[in-house]
CHARMM-style PDB file with segment names, atoms N, HN, CA, C and O in Angstrom:
ATOM      1  N   MET     1      -7.239  -1.082  34.046  1.00  0.00      PROA
ATOM      2  CA  MET     1      -6.507   0.138  33.760  1.00  0.00      PROA
ATOM      3  C   MET     1      -7.430   1.091  33.003  1.00  0.00      PROA
ATOM      4  O   MET     1      -8.100   0.693  32.051  1.00  0.00      PROA
ATOM      5  N   MET     2      -7.459   2.338  33.430  1.00  0.00      PROA
ATOM      6  HN  MET     2      -6.915   2.661  34.203  1.00  0.00      PROA
ATOM      7  CA  MET     2      -8.305   3.341  32.783  1.00  0.00      PROA
ATOM      8  C   MET     2      -7.531   4.011  31.654  1.00  0.00      PROA
ATOM      9  O   MET     2      -6.327   4.242  31.759  1.00  0.00      PROA
ATOM     10  N   ASN     3      -8.238   4.317  30.585  1.00  0.00      PROA
ATOM     11  HN  ASN     3      -9.217   4.130  30.500  1.00  0.00      PROA
ATOM     12  CA  ASN     3      -7.645   5.069  29.497  1.00  0.00      PROA
ATOM     13  C   ASN     3      -7.678   6.541  29.852  1.00  0.00      PROA
ATOM     14  O   ASN     3      -8.719   7.069  30.243  1.00  0.00      PROA
ATOM     15  N   ALA     4      -6.544   7.202  29.716  1.00  0.00      PROA
ATOM     16  HN  ALA     4      -5.698   6.772  29.398  1.00  0.00      PROA
ATOM     17  CA  ALA     4      -6.479   8.631  29.981  1.00  0.00      PROA
ATOM     18  C   ALA     4      -7.027   9.395  28.787  1.00  0.00      PROA
ATOM     19  O   ALA     4      -6.731   9.077  27.635  1.00  0.00      PROA
ATOM     20  N   ILE     5      -7.819  10.393  29.081  1.00  0.00      PROA
ATOM     21  HN  ILE     5      -8.059  10.652  30.016  1.00  0.00      PROA
ATOM     22  CA  ILE     5      -8.326  11.262  28.022  1.00  0.00      PROA
ATOM     23  C   ILE     5      -7.430  12.486  27.977  1.00  0.00      PROA
ATOM     24  O   ILE     5      -7.315  13.227  28.954  1.00  0.00      PROA
ATOM     25  N   ILE     6      -6.803  12.685  26.841  1.00  0.00      PROA
ATOM     26  HN  ILE     6      -6.897  12.083  26.048  1.00  0.00      PROA
ATOM     27  CA  ILE     6      -5.908  13.821  26.672  1.00  0.00      PROA
ATOM     28  C   ILE     6      -6.680  14.909  25.949  1.00  0.00      PROA
ATOM     29  O   ILE     6      -7.107  14.709  24.812  1.00  0.00      PROA
ATOM     30  N   PRO     7      -6.870  16.068  26.593  1.00  0.00      PROA
ATOM     31  CA  PRO     7      -7.634  17.120  25.939  1.00  0.00      PROA
ATOM     32  C   PRO     7      -6.910  17.651  24.701  1.00  0.00      PROA
ATOM     33  O   PRO     7      -5.692  17.826  24.700  1.00  0.00      PROA
ATOM     34  N   ILE     8      -7.682  17.900  23.659  1.00  0.00      PROA
ATOM     35  HN  ILE     8      -8.672  17.758  23.660  1.00  0.00      PROA
ATOM     36  CA  ILE     8      -7.140  18.466  22.426  1.00  0.00      PROA
ATOM     37  C   ILE     8      -7.270  19.974  22.532  1.00  0.00      PROA
ATOM     38  O   ILE     8      -8.353  20.484  22.818  1.00  0.00      PROA
ATOM     39  N   PRO     9      -6.165  20.705  22.303  1.00  0.00      PROA
ATOM     40  CA  PRO     9      -6.296  22.168  22.303  1.00  0.00      PROA
ATOM     41  C   PRO     9      -7.348  22.572  21.275  1.00  0.00      PROA
ATOM     42  O   PRO     9      -7.232  22.248  20.093  1.00  0.00      PROA
ATOM     43  N   THR    10      -8.356  23.270  21.731  1.00  0.00      PROA
ATOM     44  HN  THR    10      -8.450  23.532  22.692  1.00  0.00      PROA
ATOM     45  CA  THR    10      -9.510  23.503  20.887  1.00  0.00      PROA
ATOM     46  C   THR    10      -9.780  24.971  20.628  1.00  0.00      PROA
ATOM     47  O   THR    10      -9.774  25.409  19.477  1.00  0.00      PROA
ATOM     48  N   VAL    11     -10.010  25.721  21.660  1.00  0.00      PROA
ATOM     49  HN  VAL    11     -10.015  25.365  22.595  1.00  0.00      PROA
ATOM     50  CA  VAL    11     -10.455  27.106  21.521  1.00  0.00      PROA
ATOM     51  C   VAL    11      -9.620  28.002  22.425  1.00  0.00      PROA
ATOM     52  O   VAL    11      -9.210  27.605  23.515  1.00  0.00      PROA
ATOM     53  N   HSD    12      -9.381  29.208  21.950  1.00  0.00      PROA
ATOM     54  HN  HSD    12      -9.715  29.530  21.064  1.00  0.00      PROA
ATOM     55  CA  HSD    12      -8.753  30.195  22.818  1.00  0.00      PROA
ATOM     56  C   HSD    12      -9.280  31.574  22.465  1.00  0.00      PROA
ATOM     57  O   HSD    12      -9.911  31.779  21.428  1.00  0.00      PROA
ATOM     58  N   SER    13      -9.003  32.507  23.354  1.00  0.00      PROA
ATOM     59  HN  SER    13      -8.491  32.341  24.196  1.00  0.00      PROA
ATOM     60  CA  SER    13      -9.436  33.885  23.163  1.00  0.00      PROA
ATOM     61  C   SER    13      -8.216  34.784  23.293  1.00  0.00      PROA
ATOM     62  O   SER    13      -7.459  34.685  24.259  1.00  0.00      PROA
ATOM     63  N   ASP    14      -8.032  35.664  22.312  1.00  0.00      PROA
ATOM     64  HN  ASP    14      -8.647  35.744  21.527  1.00  0.00      PROA
ATOM     65  CA  ASP    14      -6.896  36.584  22.293  1.00  0.00      PROA
ATOM     66  C   ASP    14      -7.433  37.940  21.852  1.00  0.00      PROA
ATOM     67  O   ASP    14      -8.068  38.034  20.802  1.00  0.00      PROA
ATOM     68  N   PRO    15      -7.192  38.987  22.627  1.00  0.00      PROA
ATOM     69  CA  PRO    15      -7.721  40.297  22.253  1.00  0.00      PROA
ATOM     70  C   PRO    15      -7.259  40.773  20.868  1.00  0.00      PROA
ATOM     71  O   PRO    15      -7.899  41.626  20.254  1.00  0.00      PROA
ATOM     72  N   ASP    16      -6.156  40.221  20.390  1.00  0.00      PROA
ATOM     73  HN  ASP    16      -5.636  39.527  20.889  1.00  0.00      PROA
ATOM     74  CA  ASP    16      -5.647  40.608  19.068  1.00  0.00      PROA
ATOM     75  C   ASP    16      -6.276  39.812  17.925  1.00  0.00      PROA
ATOM     76  O   ASP    16      -6.028  40.111  16.757  1.00  0.00      PROA
ATOM     77  N   ILE    17      -7.081  38.809  18.246  1.00  0.00      PROA
ATOM     78  HN  ILE    17      -7.283  38.566  19.195  1.00  0.00      PROA
ATOM     79  CA  ILE    17      -7.742  37.999  17.212  1.00  0.00      PROA
ATOM     80  C   ILE    17      -9.246  38.180  17.368  1.00  0.00      PROA
ATOM     81  O   ILE    17      -9.835  37.728  18.349  1.00  0.00      PROA
ATOM     82  N   LEU    18      -9.850  38.834  16.412  1.00  0.00      PROA
ATOM     83  HN  LEU    18      -9.371  39.202  15.615  1.00  0.00      PROA
ATOM     84  CA  LEU    18     -11.298  39.081  16.392  1.00  0.00      PROA
ATOM     85  C   LEU    18     -11.801  39.689  17.694  1.00  0.00      PROA
ATOM     86  O   LEU    18     -12.891  39.368  18.165  1.00  0.00      PROA
ATOM     87  N   GLY    19     -10.984  40.577  18.268  1.00  0.00      PROA
ATOM     88  HN  GLY    19     -10.098  40.838  17.885  1.00  0.00      PROA
ATOM     89  CA  GLY    19     -11.394  41.293  19.477  1.00  0.00      PROA
ATOM     90  C   GLY    19     -11.627  40.410  20.685  1.00  0.00      PROA
ATOM     91  O   GLY    19     -12.377  40.783  21.586  1.00  0.00      PROA
ATOM     92  N   GLY    20     -10.997  39.246  20.721  1.00  0.00      PROA
ATOM     93  HN  GLY    20     -10.387  38.943  19.988  1.00  0.00      PROA
ATOM     94  CA  GLY    20     -11.126  38.346  21.872  1.00  0.00      PROA
ATOM     95  C   GLY    20     -12.221  37.309  21.735  1.00  0.00      PROA
ATOM     96  O   GLY    20     -12.463  36.541  22.667  1.00  0.00      PROA
ATOM     97  N   THR    21     -12.890  37.271  20.588  1.00  0.00      PROA
ATOM     98  HN  THR    21     -12.693  37.895  19.831  1.00  0.00      PROA
ATOM     99  CA  THR    21     -13.903  36.242  20.347  1.00  0.00      PROA
ATOM    100  C   THR    21     -13.245  34.872  20.421  1.00  0.00      PROA
ATOM    101  O   THR    21     -12.201  34.671  19.801  1.00  0.00      PROA
ATOM    102  N   PRO    22     -13.818  33.920  21.155  1.00  0.00      PROA
ATOM    103  CA  PRO    22     -13.219  32.574  21.199  1.00  0.00      PROA
ATOM    104  C   PRO    22     -13.182  31.940  19.805  1.00  0.00      PROA
ATOM    105  O   PRO    22     -14.207  31.821  19.134  1.00  0.00      PROA
ATOM    106  N   VAL    23     -11.983  31.539  19.388  1.00  0.00      PROA
ATOM    107  HN  VAL    23     -11.150  31.637  19.933  1.00  0.00      PROA
ATOM    108  CA  VAL    23     -11.772  30.940  18.074  1.00  0.00      PROA
ATOM    109  C   VAL    23     -11.087  29.591  18.229  1.00  0.00      PROA
ATOM    110  O   VAL    23     -10.452  29.317  19.248  1.00  0.00      PROA
ATOM    111  N   PHE    24     -11.222  28.755  17.210  1.00  0.00      PROA
ATOM    112  HN  PHE    24     -11.738  28.978  16.383  1.00  0.00      PROA
ATOM    113  CA  PHE    24     -10.471  27.499  17.191  1.00  0.00      PROA
ATOM    114  C   PHE    24      -8.988  27.840  17.102  1.00  0.00      PROA
ATOM    115  O   PHE    24      -8.585  28.688  16.306  1.00  0.00      PROA
ATOM    116  N   ILE    25      -8.190  27.184  17.913  1.00  0.00      PROA
ATOM    117  HN  ILE    25      -8.517  26.496  18.560  1.00  0.00      PROA
ATOM    118  CA  ILE    25      -6.748  27.432  17.944  1.00  0.00      PROA
ATOM    119  C   ILE    25      -6.152  27.228  16.561  1.00  0.00      PROA
ATOM    120  O   ILE    25      -6.446  26.246  15.878  1.00  0.00      PROA
ATOM    121  N   GLY    26      -5.305  28.178  16.159  1.00  0.00      PROA
ATOM    122  HN  GLY    26      -5.066  28.975  16.713  1.00  0.00      PROA
ATOM    123  CA  GLY    26      -4.624  28.110  14.868  1.00  0.00      PROA
ATOM    124  C   GLY    26      -5.471  28.631  13.721  1.00  0.00      PROA
ATOM    125  O   GLY    26      -5.081  28.523  12.559  1.00  0.00      PROA
ATOM    126  N   THR    27      -6.645  29.205  14.044  1.00  0.00      PROA
ATOM    127  HN  THR    27      -6.962  29.293  14.988  1.00  0.00      PROA
ATOM    128  CA  THR    27      -7.541  29.714  13.011  1.00  0.00      PROA
ATOM    129  C   THR    27      -8.089  31.069  13.446  1.00  0.00      PROA
ATOM    130  O   THR    27      -7.798  31.559  14.537  1.00  0.00      PROA
ATOM    131  N   ARG    28      -8.873  31.646  12.581  1.00  0.00      PROA
ATOM    132  HN  ARG    28      -9.109  31.248  11.694  1.00  0.00      PROA
ATOM    133  CA  ARG    28      -9.656  32.834  12.925  1.00  0.00      PROA
ATOM    134  C   ARG    28     -11.150  32.487  12.837  1.00  0.00      PROA
ATOM    135  O   ARG    28     -11.987  33.355  12.592  1.00  0.00      PROA
ATOM    136  N   VAL    29     -11.461  31.221  13.039  1.00  0.00      PROA
ATOM    137  HN  VAL    29     -10.781  30.515  13.238  1.00  0.00      PROA
ATOM    138  CA  VAL    29     -12.839  30.739  12.949  1.00  0.00      PROA
ATOM    139  C   VAL    29     -13.448  30.729  14.354  1.00  0.00      PROA
ATOM    140  O   VAL    29     -13.010  29.962  15.211  1.00  0.00      PROA
ATOM    141  N   PRO    30     -14.449  31.572  14.594  1.00  0.00      PROA
ATOM    142  CA  PRO    30     -15.089  31.576  15.920  1.00  0.00      PROA
ATOM    143  C   PRO    30     -15.767  30.240  16.221  1.00  0.00      PROA
ATOM    144  O   PRO    30     -16.351  29.612  15.338  1.00  0.00      PROA
ATOM    145  N   MET    31     -15.679  29.821  17.476  1.00  0.00      PROA
ATOM    146  HN  MET    31     -15.204  30.331  18.194  1.00  0.00      PROA
ATOM    147  CA  MET    31     -16.331  28.570  17.864  1.00  0.00      PROA
ATOM    148  C   MET    31     -17.833  28.670  17.652  1.00  0.00      PROA
ATOM    149  O   MET    31     -18.483  27.666  17.361  1.00  0.00      PROA
ATOM    150  N   LYS    32     -18.393  29.866  17.793  1.00  0.00      PROA
ATOM    151  HN  LYS    32     -17.865  30.682  18.030  1.00  0.00      PROA
ATOM    152  CA  LYS    32     -19.824  30.064  17.603  1.00  0.00      PROA
ATOM    153  C   LYS    32     -20.258  29.711  16.182  1.00  0.00      PROA
ATOM    154  O   LYS    32     -21.409  29.336  15.960  1.00  0.00      PROA
ATOM    155  N   THR    33     -19.354  29.826  15.230  1.00  0.00      PROA
ATOM    156  HN  THR    33     -18.418  30.130  15.410  1.00  0.00      PROA
ATOM    157  CA  THR    33     -19.700  29.491  13.850  1.00  0.00      PROA
ATOM    158  C   THR    33     -20.109  28.028  13.737  1.00  0.00      PROA
ATOM    159  O   THR    33     -21.076  27.703  13.048  1.00  0.00      PROA
ATOM    160  N   LEU    34     -19.372  27.139  14.414  1.00  0.00      PROA
ATOM    161  HN  LEU    34     -18.586  27.403  14.973  1.00  0.00      PROA
ATOM    162  CA  LEU    34     -19.744  25.724  14.401  1.00  0.00      PROA
ATOM    163  C   LEU    34     -21.125  25.539  15.014  1.00  0.00      PROA
ATOM    164  O   LEU    34     -21.956  24.816  14.464  1.00  0.00      PROA
ATOM    165  N   LEU    35     -21.372  26.177  16.134  1.00  0.00      PROA
ATOM    166  HN  LEU    35     -20.697  26.764  16.581  1.00  0.00      PROA
ATOM    167  CA  LEU    35     -22.665  26.043  16.794  1.00  0.00      PROA
ATOM    168  C   LEU    35     -23.786  26.585  15.916  1.00  0.00      PROA
ATOM    169  O   LEU    35     -24.872  26.007  15.866  1.00  0.00      PROA
ATOM    170  N   ASP    36     -23.529  27.688  15.229  1.00  0.00      PROA
ATOM    171  HN  ASP    36     -22.647  28.157  15.270  1.00  0.00      PROA
ATOM    172  CA  ASP    36     -24.529  28.255  14.313  1.00  0.00      PROA
ATOM    173  C   ASP    36     -24.845  27.288  13.180  1.00  0.00      PROA
ATOM    174  O   ASP    36     -26.009  27.110  12.820  1.00  0.00      PROA
ATOM    175  N   TYR    37     -23.816  26.665  12.619  1.00  0.00      PROA
ATOM    176  HN  TYR    37     -22.870  26.810  12.912  1.00  0.00      PROA
ATOM    177  CA  TYR    37     -24.023  25.690  11.540  1.00  0.00      PROA
ATOM    178  C   TYR    37     -24.910  24.543  12.029  1.00  0.00      PROA
ATOM    179  O   TYR    37     -25.873  24.162  11.363  1.00  0.00      PROA
ATOM    180  N   LEU    38     -24.575  24.004  13.189  1.00  0.00      PROA
ATOM    181  HN  LEU    38     -23.792  24.313  13.730  1.00  0.00      PROA
ATOM    182  CA  LEU    38     -25.323  22.855  13.704  1.00  0.00      PROA
ATOM    183  C   LEU    38     -26.757  23.245  14.060  1.00  0.00      PROA
ATOM    184  O   LEU    38     -27.689  22.481  13.809  1.00  0.00      PROA
ATOM    185  N   GLU    39     -26.932  24.421  14.639  1.00  0.00      PROA
ATOM    186  HN  GLU    39     -26.174  25.042  14.843  1.00  0.00      PROA
ATOM    187  CA  GLU    39     -28.277  24.884  14.977  1.00  0.00      PROA
ATOM    188  C   GLU    39     -29.129  25.091  13.732  1.00  0.00      PROA
ATOM    189  O   GLU    39     -30.349  24.933  13.774  1.00  0.00      PROA
ATOM    190  N   ALA    40     -28.479  25.448  12.617  1.00  0.00      PROA
ATOM    191  HN  ALA    40     -27.488  25.576  12.583  1.00  0.00      PROA
ATOM    192  CA  ALA    40     -29.200  25.661  11.356  1.00  0.00      PROA
ATOM    193  C   ALA    40     -29.510  24.341  10.651  1.00  0.00      PROA
ATOM    194  O   ALA    40     -30.176  24.330   9.616  1.00  0.00      PROA
ATOM    195  N   GLY    41     -29.026  23.226  11.213  1.00  0.00      PROA
ATOM    196  HN  GLY    41     -28.485  23.235  12.054  1.00  0.00      PROA
ATOM    197  CA  GLY    41     -29.296  21.923  10.620  1.00  0.00      PROA
ATOM    198  C   GLY    41     -28.221  21.430   9.676  1.00  0.00      PROA
ATOM    199  O   GLY    41     -28.375  20.384   9.046  1.00  0.00      PROA
ATOM    200  N   ASP    42     -27.120  22.183   9.572  1.00  0.00      PROA
ATOM    201  HN  ASP    42     -26.994  23.033  10.084  1.00  0.00      PROA
ATOM    202  CA  ASP    42     -26.009  21.742   8.732  1.00  0.00      PROA
ATOM    203  C   ASP    42     -25.221  20.658   9.456  1.00  0.00      PROA
ATOM    204  O   ASP    42     -25.235  20.581  10.684  1.00  0.00      PROA
ATOM    205  N   SER    43     -24.543  19.834   8.693  1.00  0.00      PROA
ATOM    206  HN  SER    43     -24.531  19.897   7.695  1.00  0.00      PROA
ATOM    207  CA  SER    43     -23.762  18.745   9.283  1.00  0.00      PROA
ATOM    208  C   SER    43     -22.367  19.229   9.684  1.00  0.00      PROA
ATOM    209  O   SER    43     -21.895  20.275   9.239  1.00  0.00      PROA
ATOM    210  N   LEU    44     -21.737  18.441  10.528  1.00  0.00      PROA
ATOM    211  HN  LEU    44     -22.120  17.592  10.889  1.00  0.00      PROA
ATOM    212  CA  LEU    44     -20.348  18.720  10.888  1.00  0.00      PROA
ATOM    213  C   LEU    44     -19.478  18.700   9.643  1.00  0.00      PROA
ATOM    214  O   LEU    44     -18.586  19.536   9.496  1.00  0.00      PROA
ATOM    215  N   ASN    45     -19.729  17.755   8.745  1.00  0.00      PROA
ATOM    216  HN  ASN    45     -20.453  17.076   8.864  1.00  0.00      PROA
ATOM    217  CA  ASN    45     -18.930  17.677   7.512  1.00  0.00      PROA
ATOM    218  C   ASN    45     -19.063  18.948   6.680  1.00  0.00      PROA
ATOM    219  O   ASN    45     -18.084  19.416   6.098  1.00  0.00      PROA
ATOM    220  N   GLU    46     -20.266  19.502   6.622  1.00  0.00      PROA
ATOM    221  HN  GLU    46     -21.060  19.122   7.095  1.00  0.00      PROA
ATOM    222  CA  GLU    46     -20.454  20.733   5.853  1.00  0.00      PROA
ATOM    223  C   GLU    46     -19.657  21.873   6.475  1.00  0.00      PROA
ATOM    224  O   GLU    46     -19.012  22.642   5.762  1.00  0.00      PROA
ATOM    225  N   PHE    47     -19.699  21.985   7.803  1.00  0.00      PROA
ATOM    226  HN  PHE    47     -20.223  21.361   8.382  1.00  0.00      PROA
ATOM    227  CA  PHE    47     -18.899  22.998   8.486  1.00  0.00      PROA
ATOM    228  C   PHE    47     -17.419  22.821   8.164  1.00  0.00      PROA
ATOM    229  O   PHE    47     -16.730  23.779   7.813  1.00  0.00      PROA
ATOM    230  N   LEU    48     -16.939  21.589   8.288  1.00  0.00      PROA
ATOM    231  HN  LEU    48     -17.498  20.810   8.574  1.00  0.00      PROA
ATOM    232  CA  LEU    48     -15.514  21.319   8.045  1.00  0.00      PROA
ATOM    233  C   LEU    48     -15.129  21.592   6.593  1.00  0.00      PROA
ATOM    234  O   LEU    48     -14.011  22.033   6.327  1.00  0.00      PROA
ATOM    235  N   ASP    49     -16.034  21.338   5.653  1.00  0.00      PROA
ATOM    236  HN  ASP    49     -16.942  20.980   5.869  1.00  0.00      PROA
ATOM    237  CA  ASP    49     -15.770  21.655   4.244  1.00  0.00      PROA
ATOM    238  C   ASP    49     -15.623  23.155   4.039  1.00  0.00      PROA
ATOM    239  O   ASP    49     -14.797  23.598   3.240  1.00  0.00      PROA
ATOM    240  N   HSD    50     -16.422  23.941   4.761  1.00  0.00      PROA
ATOM    241  HN  HSD    50     -17.093  23.582   5.410  1.00  0.00      PROA
ATOM    242  CA  HSD    50     -16.374  25.400   4.616  1.00  0.00      PROA
ATOM    243  C   HSD    50     -15.234  26.034   5.403  1.00  0.00      PROA
ATOM    244  O   HSD    50     -14.803  27.141   5.082  1.00  0.00      PROA
ATOM    245  N   PHE    51     -14.746  25.352   6.418  1.00  0.00      PROA
ATOM    246  HN  PHE    51     -15.096  24.452   6.679  1.00  0.00      PROA
ATOM    247  CA  PHE    51     -13.675  25.881   7.272  1.00  0.00      PROA
ATOM    248  C   PHE    51     -12.577  24.827   7.437  1.00  0.00      PROA
ATOM    249  O   PHE    51     -12.439  24.237   8.509  1.00  0.00      PROA
ATOM    250  N   PRO    52     -11.797  24.590   6.375  1.00  0.00      PROA
ATOM    251  CA  PRO    52     -10.796  23.518   6.414  1.00  0.00      PROA
ATOM    252  C   PRO    52      -9.662  23.751   7.414  1.00  0.00      PROA
ATOM    253  O   PRO    52      -8.906  22.827   7.716  1.00  0.00      PROA
ATOM    254  N   SER    53      -9.539  24.971   7.928  1.00  0.00      PROA
ATOM    255  HN  SER    53     -10.153  25.721   7.682  1.00  0.00      PROA
ATOM    256  CA  SER    53      -8.489  25.207   8.921  1.00  0.00      PROA
ATOM    257  C   SER    53      -8.853  24.618  10.279  1.00  0.00      PROA
ATOM    258  O   SER    53      -7.986  24.479  11.141  1.00  0.00      PROA
ATOM    259  N   VAL    54     -10.114  24.272  10.480  1.00  0.00      PROA
ATOM    260  HN  VAL    54     -10.818  24.385   9.779  1.00  0.00      PROA
ATOM    261  CA  VAL    54     -10.546  23.620  11.721  1.00  0.00      PROA
ATOM    262  C   VAL    54     -10.483  22.115  11.504  1.00  0.00      PROA
ATOM    263  O   VAL    54     -11.041  21.597  10.536  1.00  0.00      PROA
ATOM    264  N   SER    55      -9.811  21.425  12.394  1.00  0.00      PROA
ATOM    265  HN  SER    55      -9.357  21.846  13.180  1.00  0.00      PROA
ATOM    266  CA  SER    55      -9.716  19.966  12.252  1.00  0.00      PROA
ATOM    267  C   SER    55     -10.965  19.297  12.823  1.00  0.00      PROA
ATOM    268  O   SER    55     -11.643  19.845  13.692  1.00  0.00      PROA
ATOM    269  N   ARG    56     -11.248  18.115  12.319  1.00  0.00      PROA
ATOM    270  HN  ARG    56     -10.697  17.670  11.613  1.00  0.00      PROA
ATOM    271  CA  ARG    56     -12.368  17.325  12.839  1.00  0.00      PROA
ATOM    272  C   ARG    56     -12.174  17.092  14.337  1.00  0.00      PROA
ATOM    273  O   ARG    56     -13.135  17.150  15.104  1.00  0.00      PROA
ATOM    274  N   GLU    57     -10.956  16.834  14.747  1.00  0.00      PROA
ATOM    275  HN  GLU    57     -10.175  16.787  14.124  1.00  0.00      PROA
ATOM    276  CA  GLU    57     -10.669  16.575  16.158  1.00  0.00      PROA
ATOM    277  C   GLU    57     -11.001  17.791  17.015  1.00  0.00      PROA
ATOM    278  O   GLU    57     -11.556  17.656  18.105  1.00  0.00      PROA
ATOM    279  N   GLN    58     -10.657  18.989  16.513  1.00  0.00      PROA
ATOM    280  HN  GLN    58     -10.207  19.098  15.627  1.00  0.00      PROA
ATOM    281  CA  GLN    58     -10.976  20.201  17.265  1.00  0.00      PROA
ATOM    282  C   GLN    58     -12.483  20.371  17.403  1.00  0.00      PROA
ATOM    283  O   GLN    58     -12.977  20.676  18.488  1.00  0.00      PROA
ATOM    284  N   ALA    59     -13.212  20.175  16.312  1.00  0.00      PROA
ATOM    285  HN  ALA    59     -12.810  19.928  15.431  1.00  0.00      PROA
ATOM    286  CA  ALA    59     -14.663  20.351  16.334  1.00  0.00      PROA
ATOM    287  C   ALA    59     -15.311  19.356  17.290  1.00  0.00      PROA
ATOM    288  O   ALA    59     -16.183  19.728  18.075  1.00  0.00      PROA
ATOM    289  N   ILE    60     -14.898  18.117  17.229  1.00  0.00      PROA
ATOM    290  HN  ILE    60     -14.190  17.815  16.592  1.00  0.00      PROA
ATOM    291  CA  ILE    60     -15.471  17.087  18.104  1.00  0.00      PROA
ATOM    292  C   ILE    60     -15.105  17.356  19.560  1.00  0.00      PROA
ATOM    293  O   ILE    60     -15.929  17.159  20.454  1.00  0.00      PROA
ATOM    294  N   ALA    61     -13.879  17.802  19.803  1.00  0.00      PROA
ATOM    295  HN  ALA    61     -13.209  17.962  19.077  1.00  0.00      PROA
ATOM    296  CA  ALA    61     -13.464  18.119  21.169  1.00  0.00      PROA
ATOM    297  C   ALA    61     -14.299  19.263  21.737  1.00  0.00      PROA
ATOM    298  O   ALA    61     -14.676  19.232  22.909  1.00  0.00      PROA
ATOM    299  N   LEU    62     -14.591  20.276  20.912  1.00  0.00      PROA
ATOM    300  HN  LEU    62     -14.285  20.301  19.961  1.00  0.00      PROA
ATOM    301  CA  LEU    62     -15.424  21.380  21.377  1.00  0.00      PROA
ATOM    302  C   LEU    62     -16.823  20.880  21.728  1.00  0.00      PROA
ATOM    303  O   LEU    62     -17.362  21.235  22.776  1.00  0.00      PROA
ATOM    304  N   LEU    63     -17.405  20.069  20.870  1.00  0.00      PROA
ATOM    305  HN  LEU    63     -16.967  19.781  20.018  1.00  0.00      PROA
ATOM    306  CA  LEU    63     -18.746  19.554  21.131  1.00  0.00      PROA
ATOM    307  C   LEU    63     -18.770  18.693  22.395  1.00  0.00      PROA
ATOM    308  O   LEU    63     -19.719  18.754  23.177  1.00  0.00      PROA
ATOM    309  N   ALA    64     -17.733  17.899  22.587  1.00  0.00      PROA
ATOM    310  HN  ALA    64     -16.962  17.849  21.951  1.00  0.00      PROA
ATOM    311  CA  ALA    64     -17.645  17.070  23.790  1.00  0.00      PROA
ATOM    312  C   ALA    64     -17.514  17.948  25.038  1.00  0.00      PROA
ATOM    313  O   ALA    64     -18.106  17.659  26.078  1.00  0.00      PROA
ATOM    314  N   MET    65     -16.740  19.010  24.920  1.00  0.00      PROA
ATOM    315  HN  MET    65     -16.259  19.245  24.075  1.00  0.00      PROA
ATOM    316  CA  MET    65     -16.545  19.925  26.048  1.00  0.00      PROA
ATOM    317  C   MET    65     -17.875  20.595  26.402  1.00  0.00      PROA
ATOM    318  O   MET    65     -18.204  20.750  27.578  1.00  0.00      PROA
ATOM    319  N   ILE    66     -18.627  20.988  25.390  1.00  0.00      PROA
ATOM    320  HN  ILE    66     -18.360  20.862  24.435  1.00  0.00      PROA
ATOM    321  CA  ILE    66     -19.910  21.643  25.630  1.00  0.00      PROA
ATOM    322  C   ILE    66     -20.902  20.679  26.283  1.00  0.00      PROA
ATOM    323  O   ILE    66     -21.685  21.077  27.145  1.00  0.00      PROA
ATOM    324  N   ARG    67     -20.864  19.427  25.872  1.00  0.00      PROA
ATOM    325  HN  ARG    67     -20.228  19.104  25.171  1.00  0.00      PROA
ATOM    326  CA  ARG    67     -21.789  18.418  26.421  1.00  0.00      PROA
ATOM    327  C   ARG    67     -21.422  17.985  27.835  1.00  0.00      PROA
ATOM    328  O   ARG    67     -22.262  17.455  28.562  1.00  0.00      PROA
ATOM    329  N   SER    68     -20.178  18.205  28.224  1.00  0.00      PROA
ATOM    330  HN  SER    68     -19.495  18.635  27.634  1.00  0.00      PROA
ATOM    331  CA  SER    68     -19.717  17.778  29.536  1.00  0.00      PROA
ATOM    332  C   SER    68     -20.463  18.539  30.639  1.00  0.00      PROA
ATOM    333  O   SER    68     -20.657  19.750  30.535  1.00  0.00      PROA
ATOM    334  N   PRO    69     -20.879  17.832  31.689  1.00  0.00      PROA
ATOM    335  CA  PRO    69     -21.552  18.520  32.776  1.00  0.00      PROA
ATOM    336  C   PRO    69     -20.621  19.438  33.551  1.00  0.00      PROA
ATOM    337  O   PRO    69     -21.078  20.230  34.376  1.00  0.00      PROA
ATOM    338  N   HSD    70     -19.324  19.342  33.298  1.00  0.00      PROA
ATOM    339  HN  HSD    70     -18.953  18.699  32.628  1.00  0.00      PROA
ATOM    340  CA  HSD    70     -18.338  20.158  34.025  1.00  0.00      PROA
ATOM    341  C   HSD    70     -17.707  21.211  33.124  1.00  0.00      PROA
ATOM    342  O   HSD    70     -16.597  21.670  33.397  1.00  0.00      PROA
ATOM    343  N   ASN    71     -18.399  21.601  32.050  1.00  0.00      PROA
ATOM    344  HN  ASN    71     -19.299  21.228  31.829  1.00  0.00      PROA
ATOM    345  CA  ASN    71     -17.809  22.561  31.121  1.00  0.00      PROA
ATOM    346  C   ASN    71     -17.791  23.960  31.705  1.00  0.00      PROA
ATOM    347  O   ASN    71     -18.514  24.277  32.649  1.00  0.00      PROA
ATOM    348  N   ASN    72     -16.943  24.786  31.113  1.00  0.00      PROA
ATOM    349  HN  ASN    72     -16.355  24.528  30.345  1.00  0.00      PROA
ATOM    350  CA  ASN    72     -16.847  26.194  31.504  1.00  0.00      PROA
ATOM    351  C   ASN    72     -17.245  27.092  30.350  1.00  0.00      PROA
ATOM    352  O   ASN    72     -16.854  28.258  30.315  1.00  0.00      PROA
ATOM    353  N   VAL    73     -18.018  26.570  29.403  1.00  0.00      PROA
ATOM    354  HN  VAL    73     -18.336  25.623  29.432  1.00  0.00      PROA
ATOM    355  CA  VAL    73     -18.417  27.349  28.234  1.00  0.00      PROA
ATOM    356  C   VAL    73     -19.804  27.884  28.484  1.00  0.00      PROA
ATOM    357  O   VAL    73     -20.726  27.130  28.795  1.00  0.00      PROA
ATOM    358  N   ASP    74     -19.954  29.189  28.347  1.00  0.00      PROA
ATOM    359  HN  ASP    74     -19.205  29.802  28.095  1.00  0.00      PROA
ATOM    360  CA  ASP    74     -21.283  29.816  28.515  1.00  0.00      PROA
ATOM    361  C   ASP    74     -21.877  30.118  27.176  1.00  0.00      PROA
ATOM    362  OT1 ASP    74     -22.986  30.645  27.097  1.00  0.00      PROA
TER     363      ASP     74
END
């Protein structure tokens, strides 16, 4: 039996929130902020400490989505 992977609602874009910049759902934190932190050498924990409105599950789901060969994130 295969385990089903249930996607975690992670990011959305709304023209009324930061002009349509993709943000973590339920926050005003752009997904790019996480990528910027990681590119700068900061840890996921440091990002989460600075942006407590983003859940660990959301951050990990975004990273998994980006790593997927079938992602739709540019």
